[in-house]
N, C-alpha and C positions, 0 to 999 in steps of 0.2 A: 437803425439794419435794411440793409437793402431787399427787396421782394425775394431777389436771386441768391440771396447768401441765407436766407433762413430756409431757401426751399432743400440746399443746395446740404445744409447742417442737419432738415429735416430727412430729408432722402439716406444721409452716410446713418442717420441713427436706424433711422427703419434697416437699411442692409447691413448694418453691423448685426441687431438684436436679429434677425431672419437667418443670417450665418451664424450665428451662437445657437442660436435655437436649433436648427438643423445640424449642427456639427454635434451636440448633444443627446440628438437621436440618433444619431449616425452610430455612435460609440457604445452606446446605453446596451444596445442590444448583442453586440460584439463581449461586454463586459459577462452578459448574463450566458451566452452559448459558452464563452470558455470557462465559469465557474461551475457551468453544469457539465461539461467532457471533460474537467479533471474531477469531479464528482463520481464518473463511471467508475476509473480507476482504485478509488479509496477503499479501501475492505470493509465490509461492516461484517456484525457479528452475528448476521443473522445467515451470512453466504455459506459458512461450513460448519461443520458437527468437530468440536473443540476435542481430539481425542488423546488430551490428555492425564482428563482426570479417570477416566474411566479402566476397567478392568483390564490387564492385559491376557490377552488367549494365549496361552505358548504353544499355538496351534503347528508351527514352522518350523520347530526344534528339530525334528529331524530332518531335516535339509542341511542342517550343519554339521549334525553328526554323522549322518551322508556321507558331505562331502569333505570332512576331517581324515576320515578313513580310521587309520590306526595312531596317526598322529597326538599326541598327549595332549591336553587343553593349557595352554600356557597363562603361566598366572604371573598377575603385574605385582610389585609391591607399592601400592601409592597408597598412603595414607586419605588422601583428599579426594579419592578418586569419587567419594561416595556425595560428598558435598557439592564437584565441581558438574556429576555426569547427571541430570535426566532419570529415574527409572525405566522409561523406553530407551534410553541409548543404552545402560547398562544389560539390558533384556537382547538389544542386536549384540553387542559384543562378545556378551555369555556363547548368543547361537553361531558367532564367528569360532570361537572357540579363547576366546579372552576372558579370563577371571579374576 
C-alpha cells in the first residue's frame, strides 16, 4: 500500500470517529432536556391533596336550597346511580336539587 493511501484511510477513520463522537455529544443533551421538560408536566402524588377520602362538610347546602326556592327536589329512579357515581358527585347533585 502506498503512503498516501494509508494517510487517506487514517484521515477518513479519524474524521469518521470525530464526527460520530461529536454527533453523540450533541444528541445526548437534547434527549436529556426533552426528558426533563416532559417530567415537569407529569403529576406527582405530592403535588395536590386528594380530597376524595376526606369527610365532606355540607357547608354549602344552603346555596342549593336558596337557589331552588319553592321548586321540589327531583327524584331520579336510577338503581345503578350509587354504583356509578362517587359520594362527592352525589353530594353535588343533591345540593342542586336532584336526589
